[in-house]
N, C-alpha and C positions, 0 to 999 in steps of 0.2 A: 671932327677924324671923320675919317669914310669908313664904314662897315663892308665889309667882303665879308658876300655868300659863300658858305661851302659848295653853295652848285654855284652860284658863278666858275668860282676856281676849278671845278670836275668840267664845266661843259667848253672851259677851255682850250682844256686839257687833252676832252675829248676828242676836241674839234680839231685839233694841233695834229693827234697822234693819225683822223683818218684825212687830213692834208698831205701830213708825210705821205702817210702810205696814197693817197693821188699823183703824189710826187712821183712816187717808184714806179708804178703803172702805166706812169704819161708815153715811157720807150714803148711801148707796145702798142699795137695797131686797134684801134677798139673797135671795128667794122660797123656792120650793120645787124639787125634783128634778123633778119635769112641767112647772114653770117657772120658768125658772132665771130669776131677774132678773140684773138689772149690778151688782149686789154682789156675789152667789156664786162668781164666780171669784177676784176680790180678796182675798177673806176665805179660801177657802179655802187660796191660797197662803202667804197670809202665818202663815197659824197653822201649814201647814206649817215653810215655816221658821222658825220660831217653835219650834220642835223638836228641828227639825236644831239648831237655835244650840242647844236643851239638849244633845241631844246630843254635841254638840261641846267644851261645859262639860265636863261629865262623866268623858268618856275620858279617861283612862290614859296614852295614850302620846301623848309629845313626841317624834315625829317627822320629821324634815326633806322637806316634799314638794316636786319640783322637781318645774315646768312644762313641759308640750312645748310652745316656742311655736306649731309649725307647727300643732299638733291645732287652739290659739286658733285663730291667724289663717284657717286653712281654714274652721272653722266661724265664723267673724264675715263671711269670705267670704260662705259659704252663704248665713244671712241677709240678708246686702246682695243677695245675688242671686232670694231669693226675693219680698223687697220689690221690686223693677226686677220681675222676668215676671209678678208676678200682677196685677198692671195691665195687661201688654199681652200676654201669651197665657193665661189664665185660671189656675181654678186647678188644676185637673191638671198643666199642664206646669211650674207650676212648682214643682208637690208633687215631682214628675220630676226636674227639674234640685237642686232644693234636697238632696235626698236622693243624686243621684248625684254633686253635690259634695261633700258632706261626707262623703261614702265615699273620701275622699280622704286625711281626717285619724288615716287608723286606718295605724299601722306594717307593718302587716302587708300582704305583697302578694296583693292578691286581684285578676284576671284583667279585662279591662275588659267580656268578656260576660257574668262571674259580677257585675258594678257592674250593669251592664243589669237585667239580672233581677234585684237585691237592689231595685234602684228601681223599677221595674214595678211589684213584689209591694207594697211602700209606697205606692204611687202609688193603688194599686185598693183596699188597705186603708182607707188613707184615702175614697176615692171609697165604698164602702160604709158605713162611718160616719157622713158626712155626710148621702148620698142615702137610706139606705136604713134608720139607725137615726136620727138629728137629725130626719128628713125638712128637709135644707133647700136654699129655692131659690135658688143660686148658683151664675153662669157658672163653668160648668168649662172651657168652652176657648172664645175668642173667635178669632173666624175673618174 
């Protein structure tokens, strides 16, 4: 009798999900690195998901994974905070609030002042990426 590991089944399911996402985004134009098309991001993410599924399928460990429900809940709330705040406050406050709120998902005790510094650093890093490197015209702050 053939024993099929849970990693193999999980890896196949993850890879199939990535494959179907790739097929869904196939009709969109890929573009190039200098002129990214609407299909660029979905295809790259789909290929990454397929590769990760393959790595899960060939992994030898069959360990039980315990999820931290607090972290999942806090990260989900952070996504909601971003979605609500970007529309009314702009990009920079949305990134700051999302970064700050997602830092509460950690189990390590970090002081509030340090969380503010980390969120500010992430906000300025994103500002540099979007405004200087990508030269995107987006509303940074709604007043």
